[in-house]
VOZA-211286 format. One line per field, with one value per residue (C-alpha): residue number from 1; x, y, z. Coordinates in steps of 0.5 Angstrom, whole numbers, plus 500, padded with zeros to 3 digits. Layout:
BEGIN
resi <- (NUM | ...)
px <- (X | ...)
py <- (Y | ...)
pz <- (Z | ...)
//
This chain:
BEGIN
resi <- (1 | 2 | 3 | 4 | 5 | 6 | 7 | 8 | 9 | 10 | 11 | 12 | 13 | 14 | 15 | 16 | 17 | 18 | 19 | 20 | 21 | 22 | 23 | 24 | 25 | 26 | 27 | 28 | 29 | 30 | 31 | 32 | 33 | 34 | 35 | 36 | 37 | 38 | 39 | 40 | 41 | 42 | 43 | 44 | 45 | 46 | 47 | 48 | 49 | 50 | 51 | 52 | 53 | 54 | 55 | 56 | 57 | 58 | 59 | 60 | 61 | 62 | 63 | 64 | 65 | 66 | 67 | 68 | 69 | 70 | 71 | 72 | 73 | 74 | 75 | 76 | 77 | 78 | 79 | 80 | 81 | 82 | 83 | 84 | 85 | 86 | 87 | 88 | 89 | 90 | 91 | 92 | 93 | 94 | 95 | 96 | 97 | 98 | 99 | 100 | 101 | 102 | 103 | 104 | 105 | 106 | 107 | 108 | 109 | 110 | 111 | 112 | 113 | 114 | 115 | 116 | 117 | 118 | 119 | 120 | 121 | 122 | 123 | 124 | 125 | 126 | 127 | 128 | 129 | 130 | 131 | 132 | 133 | 134 | 135 | 136 | 137 | 138 | 139 | 140 | 141 | 142 | 143 | 144 | 145 | 146 | 147 | 148 | 149 | 150 | 151 | 152 | 153 | 154 | 155 | 156 | 157 | 158 | 159 | 160 | 161 | 162 | 163 | 164 | 165 | 166 | 167 | 168 | 169 | 170 | 171 | 172 | 173 | 174 | 175 | 176 | 177 | 178 | 179 | 180 | 181 | 182 | 183 | 184 | 185 | 186 | 187 | 188 | 189 | 190 | 191 | 192 | 193 | 194 | 195 | 196 | 197 | 198 | 199 | 200 | 201 | 202 | 203 | 204 | 205 | 206 | 207 | 208 | 209 | 210 | 211 | 212 | 213 | 214 | 215 | 216 | 217 | 218 | 219 | 220 | 221 | 222 | 223 | 224 | 225 | 226 | 227 | 228 | 229 | 230 | 231 | 232 | 233 | 234 | 235 | 236 | 237 | 238 | 239 | 240 | 241 | 242 | 243 | 244 | 245 | 246 | 247 | 248 | 249 | 250 | 251 | 252 | 253 | 254 | 255 | 256 | 257 | 258 | 259 | 260 | 261 | 262 | 263 | 264 | 265 | 266 | 267 | 268 | 269 | 270 | 271 | 272 | 273 | 274 | 275 | 276 | 277 | 278 | 279 | 280 | 281 | 282 | 283 | 284 | 285 | 286 | 287 | 288 | 289 | 290 | 291 | 292 | 293 | 294 | 295 | 296 | 297 | 298 | 299 | 300 | 301 | 302 | 303 | 304 | 305 | 306 | 307 | 308 | 309 | 310 | 311 | 312 | 313 | 314 | 315 | 316 | 317 | 318 | 319 | 320 | 321 | 322 | 323 | 324 | 325 | 326 | 327 | 328 | 329 | 330 | 331 | 332 | 333 | 334 | 335 | 336 | 337 | 338 | 339 | 340 | 341 | 342 | 343 | 344 | 345 | 346 | 347 | 348 | 349 | 350 | 351 | 352 | 353 | 354 | 355 | 356 | 357 | 358 | 359 | 360 | 361 | 362 | 363 | 364 | 365 | 366 | 367 | 368 | 369 | 370 | 371 | 372 | 373 | 374 | 375 | 376 | 377 | 378 | 379 | 380 | 381 | 382 | 383 | 384 | 385 | 386 | 387 | 388 | 389 | 390 | 391 | 392 | 393 | 394 | 395 | 396 | 397 | 398 | 399 | 400 | 401 | 402 | 403 | 404 | 405 | 406 | 407 | 408 | 409 | 410 | 411 | 412 | 413 | 414 | 415 | 416 | 417 | 418 | 419 | 420 | 421 | 422 | 423 | 424 | 425 | 426 | 427 | 428 | 429 | 430 | 431 | 432 | 433 | 434 | 435 | 436 | 437 | 438 | 439 | 440 | 441 | 442 | 443 | 444 | 445 | 446 | 447 | 448 | 449 | 450 | 451 | 452 | 453 | 454 | 455 | 456 | 457 | 458 | 459 | 460 | 461 | 462 | 463 | 464 | 465 | 466 | 467 | 468 | 469 | 470 | 471 | 472 | 473 | 474 | 475 | 476 | 477 | 478 | 479 | 480 | 481 | 482 | 483 | 484 | 485 | 486 | 487 | 488 | 489 | 490 | 491 | 492 | 493 | 494 | 495 | 496 | 497 | 498 | 499 | 500 | 501 | 502 | 503 | 504 | 505 | 506 | 507 | 508 | 509 | 510 | 511 | 512 | 513 | 514 | 515 | 516 | 517 | 518 | 519 | 520 | 521 | 522 | 523 | 524 | 525 | 526 | 527 | 528 | 529 | 530 | 531 | 532 | 533 | 534 | 535 | 536 | 537 | 538 | 539 | 540 | 541 | 542 | 543 | 544 | 545 | 546 | 547 | 548 | 549 | 550 | 551 | 552 | 553 | 554 | 555 | 556 | 557 | 558 | 559 | 560 | 561 | 562 | 563 | 564 | 565 | 566 | 567 | 568 | 569)
px <- (229 | 222 | 215 | 215 | 221 | 220 | 218 | 210 | 210 | 205 | 203 | 201 | 194 | 192 | 184 | 184 | 188 | 195 | 194 | 201 | 201 | 194 | 196 | 202 | 198 | 193 | 199 | 200 | 193 | 193 | 199 | 194 | 190 | 183 | 180 | 183 | 179 | 172 | 174 | 177 | 175 | 180 | 180 | 181 | 185 | 183 | 187 | 185 | 187 | 180 | 178 | 173 | 171 | 172 | 173 | 179 | 178 | 183 | 180 | 180 | 185 | 190 | 190 | 186 | 185 | 179 | 176 | 169 | 164 | 161 | 163 | 162 | 155 | 152 | 145 | 148 | 152 | 145 | 142 | 147 | 147 | 140 | 142 | 148 | 147 | 154 | 157 | 154 | 159 | 165 | 160 | 160 | 167 | 168 | 163 | 167 | 173 | 171 | 166 | 161 | 158 | 161 | 157 | 158 | 155 | 161 | 169 | 170 | 178 | 180 | 188 | 191 | 197 | 201 | 200 | 203 | 210 | 211 | 208 | 210 | 208 | 208 | 210 | 207 | 211 | 206 | 201 | 195 | 198 | 200 | 193 | 190 | 195 | 192 | 185 | 188 | 190 | 198 | 199 | 195 | 200 | 204 | 199 | 198 | 199 | 201 | 200 | 204 | 202 | 206 | 204 | 206 | 199 | 198 | 192 | 193 | 189 | 189 | 188 | 185 | 190 | 198 | 196 | 192 | 197 | 202 | 197 | 196 | 203 | 205 | 200 | 201 | 209 | 208 | 203 | 207 | 214 | 210 | 207 | 214 | 217 | 213 | 210 | 217 | 214 | 208 | 208 | 208 | 201 | 198 | 200 | 197 | 191 | 190 | 190 | 184 | 181 | 177 | 174 | 172 | 169 | 163 | 159 | 165 | 163 | 170 | 169 | 169 | 163 | 163 | 161 | 166 | 172 | 171 | 172 | 178 | 181 | 180 | 183 | 190 | 190 | 189 | 186 | 181 | 175 | 169 | 166 | 173 | 174 | 167 | 168 | 175 | 171 | 165 | 170 | 174 | 167 | 165 | 172 | 171 | 165 | 167 | 173 | 168 | 162 | 158 | 153 | 153 | 159 | 156 | 152 | 146 | 139 | 141 | 145 | 151 | 157 | 164 | 172 | 176 | 182 | 187 | 183 | 183 | 191 | 191 | 186 | 190 | 196 | 193 | 190 | 197 | 200 | 194 | 196 | 203 | 205 | 210 | 213 | 220 | 222 | 219 | 224 | 230 | 228 | 227 | 234 | 238 | 234 | 230 | 223 | 221 | 223 | 218 | 224 | 231 | 236 | 240 | 247 | 244 | 241 | 248 | 252 | 247 | 244 | 248 | 255 | 254 | 248 | 249 | 257 | 256 | 262 | 262 | 256 | 256 | 252 | 250 | 248 | 243 | 241 | 239 | 235 | 231 | 229 | 226 | 223 | 220 | 217 | 213 | 206 | 205 | 198 | 199 | 206 | 209 | 213 | 219 | 219 | 221 | 226 | 230 | 234 | 229 | 225 | 219 | 218 | 213 | 219 | 224 | 220 | 219 | 226 | 227 | 223 | 224 | 230 | 234 | 236 | 237 | 242 | 246 | 251 | 249 | 257 | 257 | 251 | 254 | 256 | 263 | 265 | 272 | 270 | 266 | 273 | 274 | 272 | 265 | 267 | 269 | 262 | 256 | 250 | 243 | 240 | 233 | 231 | 225 | 224 | 218 | 214 | 208 | 207 | 209 | 213 | 208 | 202 | 202 | 203 | 209 | 208 | 213 | 211 | 215 | 221 | 219 | 218 | 225 | 228 | 225 | 227 | 234 | 235 | 241 | 241 | 235 | 233 | 230 | 228 | 228 | 224 | 222 | 214 | 212 | 205 | 208 | 214 | 218 | 222 | 218 | 220 | 216 | 218 | 219 | 215 | 210 | 203 | 206 | 204 | 208 | 211 | 215 | 222 | 222 | 217 | 222 | 227 | 223 | 222 | 229 | 230 | 225 | 228 | 235 | 232 | 229 | 235 | 241 | 245 | 244 | 249 | 250 | 244 | 245 | 241 | 242 | 240 | 238 | 238 | 233 | 232 | 234 | 238 | 233 | 230 | 237 | 238 | 231 | 234 | 240 | 237 | 232 | 237 | 241 | 235 | 232 | 237 | 242 | 247 | 245 | 248 | 255 | 258 | 265 | 272 | 273 | 280 | 279 | 277 | 270 | 271 | 269 | 261 | 263 | 265 | 258 | 253 | 247 | 249 | 246 | 250 | 248 | 250 | 250 | 254 | 259 | 263 | 270 | 276 | 271 | 269 | 263 | 261 | 258 | 251 | 250 | 243 | 246 | 246 | 238 | 237 | 232 | 235 | 228 | 225 | 231 | 227 | 230 | 228 | 227 | 233 | 232 | 238 | 243 | 241 | 241 | 246 | 251 | 254 | 250 | 250 | 255 | 260 | 257 | 258 | 254 | 257 | 256 | 251 | 253 | 249 | 249 | 249 | 255 | 250 | 248 | 255 | 259 | 254)
py <- (418 | 416 | 418 | 424 | 427 | 427 | 433 | 432 | 431 | 430 | 423 | 421 | 419 | 414 | 416 | 412 | 406 | 408 | 415 | 417 | 411 | 413 | 421 | 419 | 414 | 420 | 424 | 420 | 418 | 424 | 419 | 413 | 413 | 415 | 408 | 404 | 407 | 406 | 399 | 396 | 389 | 384 | 376 | 373 | 366 | 360 | 355 | 350 | 355 | 357 | 365 | 369 | 376 | 380 | 388 | 390 | 396 | 400 | 403 | 410 | 410 | 406 | 400 | 395 | 392 | 388 | 384 | 383 | 381 | 387 | 395 | 399 | 402 | 398 | 395 | 388 | 389 | 392 | 386 | 381 | 384 | 380 | 374 | 373 | 374 | 371 | 377 | 382 | 383 | 385 | 389 | 394 | 394 | 395 | 401 | 405 | 404 | 406 | 411 | 407 | 400 | 394 | 387 | 380 | 374 | 370 | 370 | 377 | 377 | 383 | 384 | 388 | 392 | 389 | 382 | 384 | 380 | 382 | 383 | 379 | 380 | 376 | 370 | 363 | 358 | 355 | 350 | 354 | 359 | 354 | 352 | 359 | 361 | 355 | 359 | 366 | 369 | 369 | 376 | 376 | 372 | 378 | 381 | 376 | 380 | 375 | 378 | 374 | 374 | 373 | 366 | 365 | 364 | 368 | 372 | 372 | 376 | 378 | 386 | 388 | 392 | 393 | 400 | 398 | 393 | 398 | 402 | 397 | 395 | 402 | 403 | 397 | 399 | 406 | 404 | 398 | 403 | 408 | 403 | 399 | 406 | 409 | 403 | 403 | 409 | 405 | 400 | 393 | 392 | 398 | 394 | 388 | 391 | 395 | 389 | 386 | 393 | 394 | 387 | 387 | 394 | 392 | 399 | 403 | 407 | 408 | 403 | 396 | 393 | 387 | 382 | 385 | 385 | 377 | 377 | 381 | 377 | 371 | 374 | 376 | 369 | 372 | 366 | 367 | 364 | 368 | 369 | 372 | 376 | 379 | 381 | 385 | 388 | 391 | 393 | 397 | 400 | 402 | 405 | 409 | 412 | 414 | 418 | 421 | 422 | 420 | 414 | 413 | 413 | 413 | 419 | 415 | 413 | 405 | 406 | 401 | 402 | 400 | 402 | 406 | 404 | 407 | 404 | 397 | 397 | 399 | 393 | 388 | 390 | 389 | 382 | 380 | 383 | 379 | 373 | 373 | 377 | 381 | 381 | 380 | 387 | 389 | 384 | 386 | 394 | 392 | 389 | 394 | 401 | 399 | 397 | 404 | 408 | 408 | 412 | 411 | 416 | 415 | 415 | 409 | 406 | 406 | 404 | 399 | 395 | 397 | 396 | 391 | 387 | 387 | 388 | 392 | 397 | 400 | 404 | 411 | 416 | 419 | 413 | 412 | 419 | 417 | 411 | 415 | 420 | 415 | 411 | 417 | 419 | 413 | 412 | 408 | 408 | 409 | 411 | 418 | 421 | 424 | 429 | 435 | 431 | 426 | 424 | 419 | 413 | 410 | 402 | 401 | 404 | 400 | 394 | 396 | 397 | 390 | 387 | 391 | 391 | 396 | 390 | 385 | 379 | 380 | 385 | 391 | 392 | 385 | 386 | 391 | 389 | 389 | 389 | 387 | 381 | 378 | 377 | 371 | 364 | 362 | 357 | 362 | 364 | 363 | 362 | 364 | 357 | 354 | 347 | 343 | 350 | 347 | 346 | 350 | 347 | 341 | 335 | 330 | 332 | 339 | 342 | 343 | 349 | 353 | 359 | 357 | 358 | 365 | 367 | 364 | 368 | 374 | 374 | 373 | 366 | 364 | 356 | 352 | 345 | 340 | 333 | 330 | 323 | 319 | 320 | 314 | 317 | 323 | 320 | 326 | 328 | 331 | 335 | 333 | 330 | 323 | 317 | 322 | 325 | 332 | 334 | 334 | 339 | 338 | 339 | 343 | 348 | 350 | 351 | 356 | 359 | 360 | 362 | 368 | 370 | 371 | 374 | 380 | 380 | 380 | 383 | 377 | 374 | 366 | 362 | 355 | 349 | 344 | 337 | 331 | 326 | 320 | 319 | 313 | 314 | 316 | 321 | 324 | 325 | 329 | 333 | 335 | 337 | 341 | 345 | 346 | 348 | 352 | 356 | 357 | 362 | 363 | 356 | 355 | 349 | 348 | 347 | 339 | 341 | 348 | 351 | 355 | 362 | 368 | 371 | 377 | 372 | 368 | 374 | 372 | 365 | 359 | 353 | 346 | 343 | 335 | 328 | 328 | 322 | 322 | 321 | 319 | 312 | 309 | 310 | 304 | 305 | 304 | 304 | 311 | 314 | 314 | 315 | 321 | 325 | 327 | 320 | 315 | 311 | 308 | 308 | 301 | 297 | 295 | 300 | 295 | 289 | 291 | 286 | 289 | 285 | 278 | 272 | 269 | 272 | 271 | 278 | 284 | 291 | 297 | 302 | 309 | 314 | 319 | 320 | 324 | 329 | 331 | 330 | 335 | 341)
pz <- (372 | 375 | 373 | 377 | 375 | 368 | 364 | 362 | 354 | 349 | 347 | 340 | 340 | 335 | 334 | 327 | 325 | 323 | 322 | 320 | 314 | 312 | 311 | 307 | 302 | 302 | 299 | 293 | 291 | 285 | 282 | 281 | 275 | 277 | 273 | 279 | 284 | 279 | 278 | 271 | 268 | 269 | 268 | 275 | 274 | 279 | 282 | 276 | 271 | 269 | 267 | 270 | 269 | 275 | 277 | 280 | 285 | 289 | 296 | 297 | 303 | 298 | 304 | 300 | 293 | 292 | 286 | 285 | 281 | 278 | 278 | 284 | 284 | 278 | 279 | 279 | 285 | 289 | 286 | 288 | 296 | 296 | 293 | 297 | 305 | 307 | 303 | 308 | 313 | 307 | 304 | 310 | 310 | 303 | 303 | 308 | 305 | 298 | 300 | 295 | 296 | 293 | 293 | 290 | 290 | 292 | 292 | 294 | 294 | 299 | 299 | 304 | 302 | 308 | 305 | 299 | 298 | 291 | 284 | 278 | 271 | 265 | 269 | 266 | 270 | 275 | 273 | 273 | 269 | 264 | 264 | 263 | 258 | 253 | 254 | 252 | 245 | 244 | 246 | 253 | 257 | 257 | 261 | 267 | 274 | 280 | 287 | 291 | 299 | 305 | 305 | 298 | 295 | 289 | 286 | 279 | 273 | 266 | 264 | 258 | 255 | 256 | 259 | 264 | 266 | 267 | 271 | 276 | 277 | 278 | 283 | 287 | 287 | 289 | 295 | 297 | 297 | 301 | 306 | 307 | 308 | 313 | 317 | 321 | 324 | 327 | 333 | 331 | 335 | 332 | 325 | 327 | 330 | 324 | 319 | 323 | 325 | 318 | 318 | 325 | 326 | 321 | 322 | 321 | 327 | 329 | 335 | 337 | 341 | 345 | 339 | 335 | 340 | 341 | 334 | 334 | 339 | 335 | 329 | 332 | 336 | 343 | 347 | 353 | 355 | 353 | 360 | 362 | 355 | 356 | 363 | 361 | 356 | 360 | 365 | 360 | 358 | 365 | 366 | 360 | 362 | 368 | 365 | 360 | 364 | 358 | 358 | 350 | 347 | 340 | 341 | 338 | 341 | 340 | 346 | 343 | 346 | 344 | 345 | 340 | 337 | 342 | 348 | 344 | 344 | 351 | 353 | 349 | 352 | 359 | 357 | 355 | 362 | 366 | 362 | 362 | 369 | 366 | 359 | 357 | 355 | 362 | 366 | 362 | 363 | 371 | 371 | 368 | 369 | 376 | 377 | 379 | 373 | 367 | 362 | 361 | 358 | 352 | 357 | 361 | 355 | 352 | 358 | 361 | 355 | 349 | 352 | 358 | 356 | 348 | 348 | 342 | 343 | 337 | 338 | 340 | 344 | 337 | 335 | 341 | 340 | 333 | 335 | 340 | 335 | 331 | 337 | 339 | 332 | 332 | 333 | 339 | 343 | 350 | 350 | 352 | 346 | 348 | 342 | 346 | 350 | 345 | 351 | 354 | 352 | 356 | 357 | 351 | 346 | 349 | 348 | 341 | 340 | 342 | 337 | 331 | 326 | 329 | 334 | 329 | 331 | 325 | 325 | 321 | 319 | 316 | 312 | 308 | 301 | 299 | 292 | 293 | 297 | 291 | 287 | 292 | 290 | 291 | 295 | 301 | 302 | 306 | 301 | 303 | 302 | 302 | 304 | 301 | 297 | 293 | 300 | 302 | 308 | 312 | 309 | 309 | 306 | 303 | 296 | 292 | 288 | 283 | 287 | 293 | 288 | 286 | 293 | 295 | 290 | 291 | 298 | 296 | 297 | 292 | 293 | 292 | 293 | 288 | 290 | 283 | 282 | 276 | 274 | 270 | 269 | 265 | 263 | 266 | 272 | 278 | 284 | 291 | 298 | 296 | 300 | 302 | 300 | 298 | 291 | 285 | 280 | 274 | 274 | 267 | 270 | 276 | 271 | 267 | 273 | 275 | 268 | 268 | 274 | 271 | 265 | 270 | 274 | 270 | 275 | 280 | 284 | 282 | 283 | 285 | 284 | 289 | 286 | 291 | 285 | 286 | 278 | 274 | 268 | 262 | 267 | 268 | 261 | 261 | 266 | 263 | 257 | 260 | 264 | 258 | 253 | 258 | 261 | 255 | 256 | 263 | 265 | 268 | 265 | 270 | 267 | 270 | 271 | 274 | 280 | 281 | 279 | 284 | 285 | 281 | 275 | 276 | 276 | 272 | 272 | 274 | 278 | 278 | 285 | 285 | 284 | 279 | 275 | 278 | 273 | 268 | 271 | 273 | 281 | 284 | 286 | 293 | 298 | 301 | 294 | 294 | 301 | 303 | 308 | 311 | 312 | 311 | 306 | 300 | 293 | 290 | 289 | 281 | 279 | 284 | 280 | 273 | 269 | 264 | 259 | 259 | 264 | 260 | 264 | 270 | 274 | 275 | 272 | 277 | 274 | 274 | 279 | 274 | 267 | 264 | 261 | 268 | 271 | 267 | 269)
//
């Protein structure tokens, strides 16, 4: 079907960022404590475990949480505005979001709902929270709230009462639940632009001027020479003027000009096409449905794309109709919504389908939980695993954090890697990427973190701790003691003569994956036993030259790789 042949339809125009999700969030506002909109006192925990008095506030539109020095509208907040000019930009953004002014001297923390991965509470297993716990009263640790962001960094604070803790947790959970549900009705580019829009549109006019547009390009990683970006923006303004027959889009005496959210999306798509000639989705669309067509019918989509291109023979026309209905209900700027003719989608909605979870590589049928299969031995299963779980960045000089284990567990990972090494400075085993500049975390803090997760999720499938063991024997004894003492009844101790049981029998338990002493005999330590699979570096060979039984016999006894206490786990 060509553009000329199709029936003219209404389009979904986005005059403000993310209107559909915004409307849904507005509908739950009455369920959230009024105190959170006015601001509640909390103590923010710094990266070094220091405590500082702050105010936590939720924006009126529920898209943002922010932590400031003073309560909204206070005399101190007005005074701070003049003391900290660098905060000026954020103060404008926050003012519009809340309808009130919030200023701070420094370190205003702004948290977008889209950047919240999950929220934990009463979780004292990271070093900074351990430091903070030492500075609090005995019952205050349970009021710690940790907001985990998508980059695994946390924002941590302590509420003044148990009631306020519950209010904050309930509010964030409700906001995230609504946001996650309804964001699927919004295009990917709209979601990305909304994330940056509030910071970019500083005066909250609903328009972005030239300076703000250049800032926006940087925020969303669109790289253009400044001269080229300015020329494209001015051409867009000129085109908008011709269409609206107006010389002042703001209607103000200043003559300042800008583009709307909807126009900005269209301009960004135009830039993408200019720089890349054609998108992958357009190439596929042209190949299957023809260059002259701007829409595709459900029948052609099923026959030419789903069946022929994707070889998904189990999909029916009814399934495609449901997909088209969802795609046509989405809020996509510049796209024609065929809500009146559900049997068609246009190019933009085809692209949205390609990039969405609807087109995942996983076979949906294979991801459905089958309880009957859980009675087979655990060795029959593929396990969702992680590698160098502890690292926050690269493998040479980044930070190791306990938070990365928390994130991996909450994302569904069931096999965690622990690279264990001696730390002669503390006299305890630590985890880090050996022979590199990565930082170290204590073995015990990671095990405490796993125990906390199992306690909070007693119905979890078994968690496997994969030990890459580089520790000497005394440190291994500490590891075994920490595992048994911390995990307690949640630690699975295998029968040396039996097979591993099924996942259904291991629910809520932690399994240890590592070396074992075979047949009760000491196994000879070799260089490969201490080889780091990433760097190929070797641990010092002092273990290999230890002499057992004295020099009189004139021979060396082999030293076991692993102590019996750890081997039996």
